[in-house]
mmJSON file of the N, C-alpha and C atoms, coordinates in Angstrom:
{"data_MODEL":{"atom_site":{
"group_PDB":["ATOM","ATOM","ATOM","ATOM","ATOM","ATOM","ATOM","ATOM","ATOM","ATOM","ATOM","ATOM","ATOM","ATOM","ATOM","ATOM","ATOM","ATOM","ATOM","ATOM","ATOM","ATOM","ATOM","ATOM","ATOM","ATOM","ATOM","ATOM","ATOM","ATOM","ATOM","ATOM","ATOM","ATOM","ATOM","ATOM","ATOM","ATOM","ATOM","ATOM","ATOM","ATOM","ATOM","ATOM","ATOM","ATOM","ATOM","ATOM","ATOM","ATOM","ATOM","ATOM","ATOM","ATOM","ATOM","ATOM","ATOM","ATOM","ATOM","ATOM","ATOM","ATOM","ATOM","ATOM","ATOM","ATOM","ATOM","ATOM","ATOM","ATOM","ATOM","ATOM","ATOM","ATOM","ATOM","ATOM","ATOM","ATOM","ATOM","ATOM","ATOM","ATOM","ATOM","ATOM","ATOM","ATOM","ATOM","ATOM","ATOM","ATOM","ATOM","ATOM","ATOM","ATOM","ATOM","ATOM","ATOM","ATOM","ATOM","ATOM","ATOM","ATOM","ATOM","ATOM","ATOM","ATOM","ATOM","ATOM","ATOM","ATOM","ATOM","ATOM","ATOM","ATOM","ATOM","ATOM","ATOM","ATOM","ATOM","ATOM","ATOM","ATOM","ATOM","ATOM","ATOM","ATOM","ATOM","ATOM","ATOM","ATOM","ATOM","ATOM","ATOM","ATOM","ATOM","ATOM","ATOM","ATOM","ATOM","ATOM","ATOM","ATOM","ATOM","ATOM","ATOM","ATOM","ATOM","ATOM","ATOM","ATOM","ATOM","ATOM","ATOM","ATOM","ATOM","ATOM","ATOM","ATOM","ATOM","ATOM","ATOM","ATOM","ATOM","ATOM","ATOM","ATOM","ATOM","ATOM","ATOM","ATOM","ATOM","ATOM","ATOM","ATOM","ATOM","ATOM","ATOM","ATOM","ATOM","ATOM","ATOM","ATOM","ATOM","ATOM","ATOM","ATOM","ATOM","ATOM","ATOM","ATOM","ATOM","ATOM","ATOM","ATOM","ATOM","ATOM","ATOM","ATOM","ATOM","ATOM","ATOM","ATOM","ATOM","ATOM","ATOM","ATOM","ATOM","ATOM","ATOM","ATOM","ATOM","ATOM","ATOM","ATOM","ATOM","ATOM","ATOM","ATOM","ATOM","ATOM","ATOM","ATOM","ATOM","ATOM","ATOM","ATOM","ATOM","ATOM"],
"id":[1,2,3,4,5,6,7,8,9,10,11,12,13,14,15,16,17,18,19,20,21,22,23,24,25,26,27,28,29,30,31,32,33,34,35,36,37,38,39,40,41,42,43,44,45,46,47,48,49,50,51,52,53,54,55,56,57,58,59,60,61,62,63,64,65,66,67,68,69,70,71,72,73,74,75,76,77,78,79,80,81,82,83,84,85,86,87,88,89,90,91,92,93,94,95,96,97,98,99,100,101,102,103,104,105,106,107,108,109,110,111,112,113,114,115,116,117,118,119,120,121,122,123,124,125,126,127,128,129,130,131,132,133,134,135,136,137,138,139,140,141,142,143,144,145,146,147,148,149,150,151,152,153,154,155,156,157,158,159,160,161,162,163,164,165,166,167,168,169,170,171,172,173,174,175,176,177,178,179,180,181,182,183,184,185,186,187,188,189,190,191,192,193,194,195,196,197,198,199,200,201,202,203,204,205,206,207,208,209,210,211,212,213,214,215,216,217,218,219,220,221,222,223,224,225,226,227,228],
"type_symbol":["N","C","C","N","C","C","N","C","C","N","C","C","N","C","C","N","C","C","N","C","C","N","C","C","N","C","C","N","C","C","N","C","C","N","C","C","N","C","C","N","C","C","N","C","C","N","C","C","N","C","C","N","C","C","N","C","C","N","C","C","N","C","C","N","C","C","N","C","C","N","C","C","N","C","C","N","C","C","N","C","C","N","C","C","N","C","C","N","C","C","N","C","C","N","C","C","N","C","C","N","C","C","N","C","C","N","C","C","N","C","C","N","C","C","N","C","C","N","C","C","N","C","C","N","C","C","N","C","C","N","C","C","N","C","C","N","C","C","N","C","C","N","C","C","N","C","C","N","C","C","N","C","C","N","C","C","N","C","C","N","C","C","N","C","C","N","C","C","N","C","C","N","C","C","N","C","C","N","C","C","N","C","C","N","C","C","N","C","C","N","C","C","N","C","C","N","C","C","N","C","C","N","C","C","N","C","C","N","C","C","N","C","C","N","C","C","N","C","C","N","C","C","N","C","C","N","C","C"],
"label_atom_id":["N","CA","C","N","CA","C","N","CA","C","N","CA","C","N","CA","C","N","CA","C","N","CA","C","N","CA","C","N","CA","C","N","CA","C","N","CA","C","N","CA","C","N","CA","C","N","CA","C","N","CA","C","N","CA","C","N","CA","C","N","CA","C","N","CA","C","N","CA","C","N","CA","C","N","CA","C","N","CA","C","N","CA","C","N","CA","C","N","CA","C","N","CA","C","N","CA","C","N","CA","C","N","CA","C","N","CA","C","N","CA","C","N","CA","C","N","CA","C","N","CA","C","N","CA","C","N","CA","C","N","CA","C","N","CA","C","N","CA","C","N","CA","C","N","CA","C","N","CA","C","N","CA","C","N","CA","C","N","CA","C","N","CA","C","N","CA","C","N","CA","C","N","CA","C","N","CA","C","N","CA","C","N","CA","C","N","CA","C","N","CA","C","N","CA","C","N","CA","C","N","CA","C","N","CA","C","N","CA","C","N","CA","C","N","CA","C","N","CA","C","N","CA","C","N","CA","C","N","CA","C","N","CA","C","N","CA","C","N","CA","C","N","CA","C","N","CA","C","N","CA","C","N","CA","C","N","CA","C","N","CA","C","N","CA","C"],
"label_alt_id":[null,null,null,null,null,null,null,null,null,null,null,null,null,null,null,null,null,null,null,null,null,null,null,null,null,null,null,null,null,null,null,null,null,null,null,null,null,null,null,null,null,null,null,null,null,null,null,null,null,null,null,null,null,null,null,null,null,null,null,null,null,null,null,null,null,null,null,null,null,null,null,null,null,null,null,null,null,null,null,null,null,null,null,null,null,null,null,null,null,null,null,null,null,null,null,null,null,null,null,null,null,null,null,null,null,null,null,null,null,null,null,null,null,null,null,null,null,null,null,null,null,null,null,null,null,null,null,null,null,null,null,null,null,null,null,null,null,null,null,null,null,null,null,null,null,null,null,null,null,null,null,null,null,null,null,null,null,null,null,null,null,null,null,null,null,null,null,null,null,null,null,null,null,null,null,null,null,null,null,null,null,null,null,null,null,null,null,null,null,null,null,null,null,null,null,null,null,null,null,null,null,null,null,null,null,null,null,null,null,null,null,null,null,null,null,null,null,null,null,null,null,null,null,null,null,null,null,null],
"label_comp_id":["MET","MET","MET","VAL","VAL","VAL","GLN","GLN","GLN","ALA","ALA","ALA","ALA","ALA","ALA","HIS","HIS","HIS","THR","THR","THR","ASN","ASN","ASN","TRP","TRP","TRP","GLY","GLY","GLY","GLY","GLY","GLY","GLY","GLY","GLY","LYS","LYS","LYS","GLY","GLY","GLY","ARG","ARG","ARG","GLY","GLY","GLY","VAL","VAL","VAL","LYS","LYS","LYS","ALA","ALA","ALA","ASP","ASP","ASP","ASP","ASP","ASP","ASN","ASN","ASN","LEU","LEU","LEU","VAL","VAL","VAL","ALA","ALA","ALA","ALA","ALA","ALA","LEU","LEU","LEU","CYS","CYS","CYS","LEU","LEU","LEU","GLY","GLY","GLY","CYS","CYS","CYS","HIS","HIS","HIS","TYR","TYR","TYR","GLU","GLU","GLU","ILE","ILE","ILE","ASP","ASP","ASP","GLN","GLN","GLN","GLY","GLY","GLY","LYS","LYS","LYS","ASP","ASP","ASP","LEU","LEU","LEU","SER","SER","SER","ARG","ARG","ARG","GLN","GLN","GLN","GLU","GLU","GLU","ARG","ARG","ARG","GLN","GLN","GLN","GLU","GLU","GLU","MET","MET","MET","TRP","TRP","TRP","LEU","LEU","LEU","LYS","LYS","LYS","ALA","ALA","ALA","HIS","HIS","HIS","HIS","HIS","HIS","ARG","ARG","ARG","THR","THR","THR","VAL","VAL","VAL","ASP","ASP","ASP","ALA","ALA","ALA","LEU","LEU","LEU","ARG","ARG","ARG","ASP","ASP","ASP","THR","THR","THR","TRP","TRP","TRP","PRO","PRO","PRO","ILE","ILE","ILE","ASP","ASP","ASP","ILE","ILE","ILE","PRO","PRO","PRO","LEU","LEU","LEU","PRO","PRO","PRO","ASP","ASP","ASP","ALA","ALA","ALA","LYS","LYS","LYS","ILE","ILE","ILE"],
"label_asym_id":["A","A","A","A","A","A","A","A","A","A","A","A","A","A","A","A","A","A","A","A","A","A","A","A","A","A","A","A","A","A","A","A","A","A","A","A","A","A","A","A","A","A","A","A","A","A","A","A","A","A","A","A","A","A","A","A","A","A","A","A","A","A","A","A","A","A","A","A","A","A","A","A","A","A","A","A","A","A","A","A","A","A","A","A","A","A","A","A","A","A","A","A","A","A","A","A","A","A","A","A","A","A","A","A","A","A","A","A","A","A","A","A","A","A","A","A","A","A","A","A","A","A","A","A","A","A","A","A","A","A","A","A","A","A","A","A","A","A","A","A","A","A","A","A","A","A","A","A","A","A","A","A","A","A","A","A","A","A","A","A","A","A","A","A","A","A","A","A","A","A","A","A","A","A","A","A","A","A","A","A","A","A","A","A","A","A","A","A","A","A","A","A","A","A","A","A","A","A","A","A","A","A","A","A","A","A","A","A","A","A","A","A","A","A","A","A","A","A","A","A","A","A","A","A","A","A","A","A"],
"label_entity_id":["1","1","1","1","1","1","1","1","1","1","1","1","1","1","1","1","1","1","1","1","1","1","1","1","1","1","1","1","1","1","1","1","1","1","1","1","1","1","1","1","1","1","1","1","1","1","1","1","1","1","1","1","1","1","1","1","1","1","1","1","1","1","1","1","1","1","1","1","1","1","1","1","1","1","1","1","1","1","1","1","1","1","1","1","1","1","1","1","1","1","1","1","1","1","1","1","1","1","1","1","1","1","1","1","1","1","1","1","1","1","1","1","1","1","1","1","1","1","1","1","1","1","1","1","1","1","1","1","1","1","1","1","1","1","1","1","1","1","1","1","1","1","1","1","1","1","1","1","1","1","1","1","1","1","1","1","1","1","1","1","1","1","1","1","1","1","1","1","1","1","1","1","1","1","1","1","1","1","1","1","1","1","1","1","1","1","1","1","1","1","1","1","1","1","1","1","1","1","1","1","1","1","1","1","1","1","1","1","1","1","1","1","1","1","1","1","1","1","1","1","1","1","1","1","1","1","1","1"],
"label_seq_id":[1,1,1,2,2,2,3,3,3,4,4,4,5,5,5,6,6,6,7,7,7,8,8,8,9,9,9,10,10,10,11,11,11,12,12,12,13,13,13,14,14,14,15,15,15,16,16,16,17,17,17,18,18,18,19,19,19,20,20,20,21,21,21,22,22,22,23,23,23,24,24,24,25,25,25,26,26,26,27,27,27,28,28,28,29,29,29,30,30,30,31,31,31,32,32,32,33,33,33,34,34,34,35,35,35,36,36,36,37,37,37,38,38,38,39,39,39,40,40,40,41,41,41,42,42,42,43,43,43,44,44,44,45,45,45,46,46,46,47,47,47,48,48,48,49,49,49,50,50,50,51,51,51,52,52,52,53,53,53,54,54,54,55,55,55,56,56,56,57,57,57,58,58,58,59,59,59,60,60,60,61,61,61,62,62,62,63,63,63,64,64,64,65,65,65,66,66,66,67,67,67,68,68,68,69,69,69,70,70,70,71,71,71,72,72,72,73,73,73,74,74,74,75,75,75,76,76,76],
"pdbx_PDB_ins_code":[null,null,null,null,null,null,null,null,null,null,null,null,null,null,null,null,null,null,null,null,null,null,null,null,null,null,null,null,null,null,null,null,null,null,null,null,null,null,null,null,null,null,null,null,null,null,null,null,null,null,null,null,null,null,null,null,null,null,null,null,null,null,null,null,null,null,null,null,null,null,null,null,null,null,null,null,null,null,null,null,null,null,null,null,null,null,null,null,null,null,null,null,null,null,null,null,null,null,null,null,null,null,null,null,null,null,null,null,null,null,null,null,null,null,null,null,null,null,null,null,null,null,null,null,null,null,null,null,null,null,null,null,null,null,null,null,null,null,null,null,null,null,null,null,null,null,null,null,null,null,null,null,null,null,null,null,null,null,null,null,null,null,null,null,null,null,null,null,null,null,null,null,null,null,null,null,null,null,null,null,null,null,null,null,null,null,null,null,null,null,null,null,null,null,null,null,null,null,null,null,null,null,null,null,null,null,null,null,null,null,null,null,null,null,null,null,null,null,null,null,null,null,null,null,null,null,null,null],
"Cartn_x":[5.145,6.199,5.587,5.918,5.396,6.071,5.278,5.905,5.393,6.251,6.014,4.999,3.793,2.829,2.458,3.231,2.799,1.594,0.823,-0.361,-0.343,-1.595,-1.664,-2.515,-2.76,-3.865,-3.37,-2.448,-1.664,-0.247,0.209,1.384,2.672,2.403,3.551,3.634,2.641,2.91,2.702,3.106,3.034,3.689,3.608,4.163,5.672,5.524,7.457,7.735,6.869,7.348,6.492,7.027,6.326,5.924,4.974,4.372,5.73,5.611,6.543,6.492,7.54,7.81,7.086,6.685,5.914,4.399,4.131,2.717,2.843,3.147,3.373,2.472,2.113,1.477,1.825,2.274,2.826,1.648,1.824,0.853,1.704,0.556,1.201,1.052,1.87,1.671,0.523,-0.402,-1.681,-2.68,-2.299,-3.252,-2.616,-0.989,-0.5,-1.208,-1.177,-1.574,-2.96,-3.907,-5.313,-5.535,-4.8,-4.796,-4.562,-3.255,-2.609,-3.326,-3.736,-3.926,-5.606,-5.777,-7.306,-8.307,-8.935,-10.236,-11.508,-11.298,-12.585,-12.951,-12.175,-12.653,-12.635,-13.787,-13.658,-12.604,-12.468,-11.308,-11.602,-12.87,-13.126,-12.813,-13.262,-12.982,-11.007,-10.453,-9.313,-8.362,-8.972,-8.466,-8.897,-9.804,-10.206,-9.289,-9.008,-8.167,-6.845,-6.103,-4.975,-4.745,-5.944,-5.77,-5.917,-6.412,-6.791,-5.402,-4.831,-3.32,-2.339,-2.521,-1.57,-1.923,-3.036,-3.038,-2.585,-2.953,-1.981,-0.543,0.005,1.231,1.957,1.325,1.959,1.544,0.739,0.459,1.461,1.921,2.785,4.282,4.497,5.73,5.854,4.852,4.901,5.946,6.264,7.589,8.497,8.987,10.147,10.41,9.213,9.206,10.124,11.03,12.19,11.456,12.334,11.689,11.526,12.572,12.454,11.469,10.936,9.896,8.16,7.215,6.24,5.085,4.597,3.69,2.891,2.424,1.525,0.017,-0.337,-2.048,-2.938,-2.487,-3.299,-4.753,-4.85,-6.299,-6.233,-5.703,-5.462,-6.547],
"Cartn_y":[12.265,11.191,10.611,10.177,9.172,7.834,6.894,5.444,4.752,3.678,3.033,1.638,1.778,0.759,-0.634,-1.565,-2.623,-3.227,-3.598,-4.468,-5.403,-5.776,-7.125,-7.842,-7.693,-8.1,-8.859,-9.957,-10.209,-9.575,-9.687,-8.99,-9.746,-11.039,-11.946,-12.078,-11.223,-11.108,-12.68,-13.242,-14.086,-14.062,-15.235,-15.142,-14.528,-13.579,-13.091,-12.533,-12.065,-11.795,-10.591,-9.602,-8.37,-8.441,-7.854,-7.741,-6.967,-6.971,-6.473,-4.861,-4.262,-3.051,-1.779,-2.181,-1.632,-1.877,-2.372,-2.359,-1.766,-0.607,0.421,1.644,2.145,3.28,4.116,5.434,6.367,6.95,6.201,6.62,7.425,7.924,8.313,7.162,7.35,6.28,5.615,6.798,6.239,5.73,6.08,5.44,4.084,3.923,2.891,1.492,2.288,1.012,0.978,1.805,1.401,0.454,0.703,-0.317,-1.882,-2.1,-2.967,-3.696,-3.14,-3.548,-2.801,-1.997,-1.102,-2.308,-2.133,-2.735,-1.85,-0.663,0.366,0.267,-0.505,-0.383,-1.812,-2.348,-3.417,-3.953,-5.316,-5.407,-4.966,-4.505,-3.677,-2.485,-1.836,-0.52,-0.29,-1.475,-1.13,-1.258,-2.164,-2.225,-1.202,-0.488,0.618,1.851,1.901,3.208,3.022,1.471,1.288,1.423,1.316,1.182,2.801,3.496,4.967,5.615,5.567,5.988,5.405,4.299,3.556,4.129,4.363,5.334,6.788,7.336,8.586,8.602,7.447,7.005,7.097,6.108,5.769,7.212,8.036,8.895,10.35,10.07,11.273,10.805,9.781,8.884,8.949,8.848,8.443,8.839,10.277,11.064,10.563,9.837,9.175,7.724,7.222,5.702,4.992,3.997,3.443,2.766,3.239,2.605,0.887,0.289,-1.179,-1.74,-0.923,-1.487,-1.091,-2.262,-1.551,-1.074,0.028,0.602,-0.479,-0.455,-1.519,-1.363,-2.514,-2.528,-2.117,-2.214,-1.767,-2.419,-3.338,-4.194,-4.977,-4.748,-5.854,-6.105],
"Cartn_z":[9.8,9.196,8.52,7.49,6.178,6.463,6.386,6.342,4.892,4.578,3.512,3.705,3.404,4.129,2.667,3.106,2.124,2.099,0.886,0.977,1.809,2.235,3.027,2.122,1.016,0.055,-1.123,-0.973,-2.281,-2.335,-3.725,-3.591,-3.442,-3.072,-2.653,-1.077,-0.654,0.982,1.456,2.352,3.272,4.552,5.448,6.809,6.887,7.318,7.616,6.124,4.999,3.783,3.512,3.199,3.017,1.227,0.928,-0.491,-1.093,-2.772,-3.474,-3.256,-3.213,-3.041,-3.963,-5.357,-5.916,-5.638,-4.448,-3.729,-2.718,-2.603,-1.203,-1.44,-0.244,-0.193,1.082,0.485,1.536,2.544,3.856,5.029,6.243,7.219,8.417,9.442,10.146,11.302,11.705,12.015,12.632,11.519,10.171,9.102,8.638,8.864,8.715,9.544,10.889,11.798,11.906,11.61,11.448,10.299,9.297,8.485,8.631,9.329,9.634,11.034,11.805,13.013,13.871,12.806,13.316,13.625,14.495,15.153,14.678,14.613,14.29,12.746,11.682,10.086,9.952,8.861,8.445,7.461,7.059,6.225,4.623,4.121,3.049,3.387,4.41,4.587,4.435,5.266,5.322,4.05,3.167,1.882,0.991,1.059,0.358,0.643,2.002,2.524,2.014,2.104,1.467,0.067,-0.794,-2.256,-2.889,-1.827,-2.354,-2.28,-0.878,-0.69,-2.034,-2.125,-2.947,-4.361,-4.575,-6.34,-6.145,-4.637,-4.867,-4.657,-4.201,-3.873,-5.31,-6.127,-7.453,-8.582,-8.346,-8.973,-8.665,-7.481,-6.922,-7.739,-7.75,-8.013,-9.529,-10.234,-11.623,-12.619,-12.478,-13.312,-12.743,-11.683,-11.382,-11.251,-11.778,-11.649,-12.265,-11.712,-12.68,-13.829,-15.105,-16.529,-16.814,-15.662,-15.903,-14.947,-13.955,-13.246,-13.781,-14.024,-14.439,-13.249,-13.934,-13.034,-12.352,-11.22,-10.442,-11.224,-11.043,-11.59,-10.199,-9.28,-8.064,-8.01,-8.636,-8.604,-7.297,-6.187,-5.079,-4.413],
"occupancy":[1.0,1.0,1.0,1.0,1.0,1.0,1.0,1.0,1.0,1.0,1.0,1.0,1.0,1.0,1.0,1.0,1.0,1.0,1.0,1.0,1.0,1.0,1.0,1.0,1.0,1.0,1.0,1.0,1.0,1.0,1.0,1.0,1.0,1.0,1.0,1.0,1.0,1.0,1.0,1.0,1.0,1.0,1.0,1.0,1.0,1.0,1.0,1.0,1.0,1.0,1.0,1.0,1.0,1.0,1.0,1.0,1.0,1.0,1.0,1.0,1.0,1.0,1.0,1.0,1.0,1.0,1.0,1.0,1.0,1.0,1.0,1.0,1.0,1.0,1.0,1.0,1.0,1.0,1.0,1.0,1.0,1.0,1.0,1.0,1.0,1.0,1.0,1.0,1.0,1.0,1.0,1.0,1.0,1.0,1.0,1.0,1.0,1.0,1.0,1.0,1.0,1.0,1.0,1.0,1.0,1.0,1.0,1.0,1.0,1.0,1.0,1.0,1.0,1.0,1.0,1.0,1.0,1.0,1.0,1.0,1.0,1.0,1.0,1.0,1.0,1.0,1.0,1.0,1.0,1.0,1.0,1.0,1.0,1.0,1.0,1.0,1.0,1.0,1.0,1.0,1.0,1.0,1.0,1.0,1.0,1.0,1.0,1.0,1.0,1.0,1.0,1.0,1.0,1.0,1.0,1.0,1.0,1.0,1.0,1.0,1.0,1.0,1.0,1.0,1.0,1.0,1.0,1.0,1.0,1.0,1.0,1.0,1.0,1.0,1.0,1.0,1.0,1.0,1.0,1.0,1.0,1.0,1.0,1.0,1.0,1.0,1.0,1.0,1.0,1.0,1.0,1.0,1.0,1.0,1.0,1.0,1.0,1.0,1.0,1.0,1.0,1.0,1.0,1.0,1.0,1.0,1.0,1.0,1.0,1.0,1.0,1.0,1.0,1.0,1.0,1.0,1.0,1.0,1.0,1.0,1.0,1.0,1.0,1.0,1.0,1.0,1.0,1.0],
"B_iso_or_equiv":[0.0,0.0,0.0,0.0,0.0,0.0,0.0,0.0,0.0,0.0,0.0,0.0,0.0,0.0,0.0,0.0,0.0,0.0,0.0,0.0,0.0,0.0,0.0,0.0,0.0,0.0,0.0,0.0,0.0,0.0,0.0,0.0,0.0,0.0,0.0,0.0,0.0,0.0,0.0,0.0,0.0,0.0,0.0,0.0,0.0,0.0,0.0,0.0,0.0,0.0,0.0,0.0,0.0,0.0,0.0,0.0,0.0,0.0,0.0,0.0,0.0,0.0,0.0,0.0,0.0,0.0,0.0,0.0,0.0,0.0,0.0,0.0,0.0,0.0,0.0,0.0,0.0,0.0,0.0,0.0,0.0,0.0,0.0,0.0,0.0,0.0,0.0,0.0,0.0,0.0,0.0,0.0,0.0,0.0,0.0,0.0,0.0,0.0,0.0,0.0,0.0,0.0,0.0,0.0,0.0,0.0,0.0,0.0,0.0,0.0,0.0,0.0,0.0,0.0,0.0,0.0,0.0,0.0,0.0,0.0,0.0,0.0,0.0,0.0,0.0,0.0,0.0,0.0,0.0,0.0,0.0,0.0,0.0,0.0,0.0,0.0,0.0,0.0,0.0,0.0,0.0,0.0,0.0,0.0,0.0,0.0,0.0,0.0,0.0,0.0,0.0,0.0,0.0,0.0,0.0,0.0,0.0,0.0,0.0,0.0,0.0,0.0,0.0,0.0,0.0,0.0,0.0,0.0,0.0,0.0,0.0,0.0,0.0,0.0,0.0,0.0,0.0,0.0,0.0,0.0,0.0,0.0,0.0,0.0,0.0,0.0,0.0,0.0,0.0,0.0,0.0,0.0,0.0,0.0,0.0,0.0,0.0,0.0,0.0,0.0,0.0,0.0,0.0,0.0,0.0,0.0,0.0,0.0,0.0,0.0,0.0,0.0,0.0,0.0,0.0,0.0,0.0,0.0,0.0,0.0,0.0,0.0,0.0,0.0,0.0,0.0,0.0,0.0],
"pdbx_formal_charge":[null,null,null,null,null,null,null,null,null,null,null,null,null,null,null,null,null,null,null,null,null,null,null,null,null,null,null,null,null,null,null,null,null,null,null,null,null,null,null,null,null,null,null,null,null,null,null,null,null,null,null,null,null,null,null,null,null,null,null,null,null,null,null,null,null,null,null,null,null,null,null,null,null,null,null,null,null,null,null,null,null,null,null,null,null,null,null,null,null,null,null,null,null,null,null,null,null,null,null,null,null,null,null,null,null,null,null,null,null,null,null,null,null,null,null,null,null,null,null,null,null,null,null,null,null,null,null,null,null,null,null,null,null,null,null,null,null,null,null,null,null,null,null,null,null,null,null,null,null,null,null,null,null,null,null,null,null,null,null,null,null,null,null,null,null,null,null,null,null,null,null,null,null,null,null,null,null,null,null,null,null,null,null,null,null,null,null,null,null,null,null,null,null,null,null,null,null,null,null,null,null,null,null,null,null,null,null,null,null,null,null,null,null,null,null,null,null,null,null,null,null,null,null,null,null,null,null,null],
"auth_seq_id":[1,1,1,2,2,2,3,3,3,4,4,4,5,5,5,6,6,6,7,7,7,8,8,8,9,9,9,10,10,10,11,11,11,12,12,12,13,13,13,14,14,14,15,15,15,16,16,16,17,17,17,18,18,18,19,19,19,20,20,20,21,21,21,22,22,22,23,23,23,24,24,24,25,25,25,26,26,26,27,27,27,28,28,28,29,29,29,30,30,30,31,31,31,32,32,32,33,33,33,34,34,34,35,35,35,36,36,36,37,37,37,38,38,38,39,39,39,40,40,40,41,41,41,42,42,42,43,43,43,44,44,44,45,45,45,46,46,46,47,47,47,48,48,48,49,49,49,50,50,50,51,51,51,52,52,52,53,53,53,54,54,54,55,55,55,56,56,56,57,57,57,58,58,58,59,59,59,60,60,60,61,61,61,62,62,62,63,63,63,64,64,64,65,65,65,66,66,66,67,67,67,68,68,68,69,69,69,70,70,70,71,71,71,72,72,72,73,73,73,74,74,74,75,75,75,76,76,76],
"auth_comp_id":["MET","MET","MET","VAL","VAL","VAL","GLN","GLN","GLN","ALA","ALA","ALA","ALA","ALA","ALA","HIS","HIS","HIS","THR","THR","THR","ASN","ASN","ASN","TRP","TRP","TRP","GLY","GLY","GLY","GLY","GLY","GLY","GLY","GLY","GLY","LYS","LYS","LYS","GLY","GLY","GLY","ARG","ARG","ARG","GLY","GLY","GLY","VAL","VAL","VAL","LYS","LYS","LYS","ALA","ALA","ALA","ASP","ASP","ASP","ASP","ASP","ASP","ASN","ASN","ASN","LEU","LEU","LEU","VAL","VAL","VAL","ALA","ALA","ALA","ALA","ALA","ALA","LEU","LEU","LEU","CYS","CYS","CYS","LEU","LEU","LEU","GLY","GLY","GLY","CYS","CYS","CYS","HIS","HIS","HIS","TYR","TYR","TYR","GLU","GLU","GLU","ILE","ILE","ILE","ASP","ASP","ASP","GLN","GLN","GLN","GLY","GLY","GLY","LYS","LYS","LYS","ASP","ASP","ASP","LEU","LEU","LEU","SER","SER","SER","ARG","ARG","ARG","GLN","GLN","GLN","GLU","GLU","GLU","ARG","ARG","ARG","GLN","GLN","GLN","GLU","GLU","GLU","MET","MET","MET","TRP","TRP","TRP","LEU","LEU","LEU","LYS","LYS","LYS","ALA","ALA","ALA","HIS","HIS","HIS","HIS","HIS","HIS","ARG","ARG","ARG","THR","THR","THR","VAL","VAL","VAL","ASP","ASP","ASP","ALA","ALA","ALA","LEU","LEU","LEU","ARG","ARG","ARG","ASP","ASP","ASP","THR","THR","THR","TRP","TRP","TRP","PRO","PRO","PRO","ILE","ILE","ILE","ASP","ASP","ASP","ILE","ILE","ILE","PRO","PRO","PRO","LEU","LEU","LEU","PRO","PRO","PRO","ASP","ASP","ASP","ALA","ALA","ALA","LYS","LYS","LYS","ILE","ILE","ILE"],
"auth_asym_id":["A","A","A","A","A","A","A","A","A","A","A","A","A","A","A","A","A","A","A","A","A","A","A","A","A","A","A","A","A","A","A","A","A","A","A","A","A","A","A","A","A","A","A","A","A","A","A","A","A","A","A","A","A","A","A","A","A","A","A","A","A","A","A","A","A","A","A","A","A","A","A","A","A","A","A","A","A","A","A","A","A","A","A","A","A","A","A","A","A","A","A","A","A","A","A","A","A","A","A","A","A","A","A","A","A","A","A","A","A","A","A","A","A","A","A","A","A","A","A","A","A","A","A","A","A","A","A","A","A","A","A","A","A","A","A","A","A","A","A","A","A","A","A","A","A","A","A","A","A","A","A","A","A","A","A","A","A","A","A","A","A","A","A","A","A","A","A","A","A","A","A","A","A","A","A","A","A","A","A","A","A","A","A","A","A","A","A","A","A","A","A","A","A","A","A","A","A","A","A","A","A","A","A","A","A","A","A","A","A","A","A","A","A","A","A","A","A","A","A","A","A","A","A","A","A","A","A","A"],
"auth_atom_id":["N","CA","C","N","CA","C","N","CA","C","N","CA","C","N","CA","C","N","CA","C","N","CA","C","N","CA","C","N","CA","C","N","CA","C","N","CA","C","N","CA","C","N","CA","C","N","CA","C","N","CA","C","N","CA","C","N","CA","C","N","CA","C","N","CA","C","N","CA","C","N","CA","C","N","CA","C","N","CA","C","N","CA","C","N","CA","C","N","CA","C","N","CA","C","N","CA","C","N","CA","C","N","CA","C","N","CA","C","N","CA","C","N","CA","C","N","CA","C","N","CA","C","N","CA","C","N","CA","C","N","CA","C","N","CA","C","N","CA","C","N","CA","C","N","CA","C","N","CA","C","N","CA","C","N","CA","C","N","CA","C","N","CA","C","N","CA","C","N","CA","C","N","CA","C","N","CA","C","N","CA","C","N","CA","C","N","CA","C","N","CA","C","N","CA","C","N","CA","C","N","CA","C","N","CA","C","N","CA","C","N","CA","C","N","CA","C","N","CA","C","N","CA","C","N","CA","C","N","CA","C","N","CA","C","N","CA","C","N","CA","C","N","CA","C","N","CA","C","N","CA","C","N","CA","C","N","CA","C","N","CA","C","N","CA","C"],
"pdbx_PDB_model_num":[1,1,1,1,1,1,1,1,1,1,1,1,1,1,1,1,1,1,1,1,1,1,1,1,1,1,1,1,1,1,1,1,1,1,1,1,1,1,1,1,1,1,1,1,1,1,1,1,1,1,1,1,1,1,1,1,1,1,1,1,1,1,1,1,1,1,1,1,1,1,1,1,1,1,1,1,1,1,1,1,1,1,1,1,1,1,1,1,1,1,1,1,1,1,1,1,1,1,1,1,1,1,1,1,1,1,1,1,1,1,1,1,1,1,1,1,1,1,1,1,1,1,1,1,1,1,1,1,1,1,1,1,1,1,1,1,1,1,1,1,1,1,1,1,1,1,1,1,1,1,1,1,1,1,1,1,1,1,1,1,1,1,1,1,1,1,1,1,1,1,1,1,1,1,1,1,1,1,1,1,1,1,1,1,1,1,1,1,1,1,1,1,1,1,1,1,1,1,1,1,1,1,1,1,1,1,1,1,1,1,1,1,1,1,1,1,1,1,1,1,1,1,1,1,1,1,1,1]
}}}
């Protein structure tokens, strides 16, 4: 199963507010949990893991990305 994992580092995220939907990465449940609550990775490792997945997600969706929504910069 794949889940939409929003960034935890910027993108309009705040208490009780998810980041913008264009800042999402397709992740399995285990990876999503590890990025959000994982204790075995440093903050930097979790950010890098999410960013790599985000780049793969955007690349996979590039041909179907809505014209009126800019592609994310992904330098979060």
